[in-house]
N, C-alpha and C positions, 0 to 999 in steps of 0.2 A: 417514179422516184428511184434514185440509185439505192442499191442494197448496201447499207452501211457496213455490214460484215465483210462484203466483198471488197469494199474500197479502203478498208483500214487494216487488212490482214498484214501483220508484220512477220517477216521471215528473214531477218538478217539486218545488216546495216551497222553503223557504228554504235549507236546507243540502244537500238532495239525498242525504242519507245513508240507505241502506236500513235498514229496521228490521224486527225480528221483531214479530209481533203481540202487543200487550198482552193479558192474560187476558180483559179485558172484550170486546175485539174478536174474540178467538179464539172466544168463545161465540157470536158472530154468524156467523162464517165457516162456510159449508156448512149453514146453518140452512134447513130446508124452509119454503117459503111457498106453500101451495097446491100447484099442479103445478110450481112453480118452486123455485129454490134461491138464497139470498143468498150472495154472495161478497164478501169484503173484499179490495180491491185498492189499488194505488198508495199504500202506506203509506210515509210520508216524515217524517223528523224535522223538528221546527220550531225547533230551537235550544235548547229547554228539554228536559231529559232526560225529563220526564214527559208531554210533548206530542207528538202525531203528527197529521199530516194523513192522511186516508184517503177512499176511495170505497167505497160499498156498492152492488154491481151485482146485477141480476136475471139469472139464467141459466135457460135452458130445459133439458129433459132431455137434449138433445144437446150441452149445454155452450156454446151460443151466448150471448153477452152482449148484453143490451139497452143502449141508450143513450137518454138520459143516465143516469148513475148514479141510483139511487133516493134516495141520500143522499150528499152530498159535504161533508166538514167536518173539524173538529178534535176530537180526543179528548184529554183530560187526566186522568191518574190522580190529580191533586191532590198536595198535600204535607201528609199527615196530621200530621206533626210540627209544621208551622206553622199547623195548623188550617184548611187549604185543602182543601175537598172536591173530588172529581172532577167533571168536567163534559164535556158534548158540545155543540158548536155547529156549525151548517151549514145546508145548503139541501136541502130535500126535493122530489122530483119524483114525482108520482103517475102520470104518463103516460110510458111508455117505449116504444121501438120496437126490434124485433129486426132483424138484418141482412137477413132475407128480407121485411121490410116489415110483419110482424105487429105490431100495436100492442096494448099492454096498459094499461088504466086501472085501477090498483090500487084506487082509491076506488070505482069503479063495480062492481067484482066483490067488494068487501068484504075485500080483502087488506091494507088499510092500518090495520086496527084492532088 
């Protein structure tokens, strides 16, 4: 079960309101990626009820988080009643570094596919 504190940590954004994970982001939280795990962090409301900012970070088996996030962006569930489909926009980083100096190149080891 995902750690609720890790998945709702608010550190910025327009409104700064802490949010529970939308179902689409819940599906990514604690998802295995090779020997690592993806975690959804820094979930913050954007001012529209259907939108949140979030980070997707890589963690090692010891729980250490790499920087920068492998993805940092905005998720919108859309507004189906208005014909607006959901979307995601953000920045992807294929190279990350753990606190002990270990570097991971997701593209080079085939984990970005």
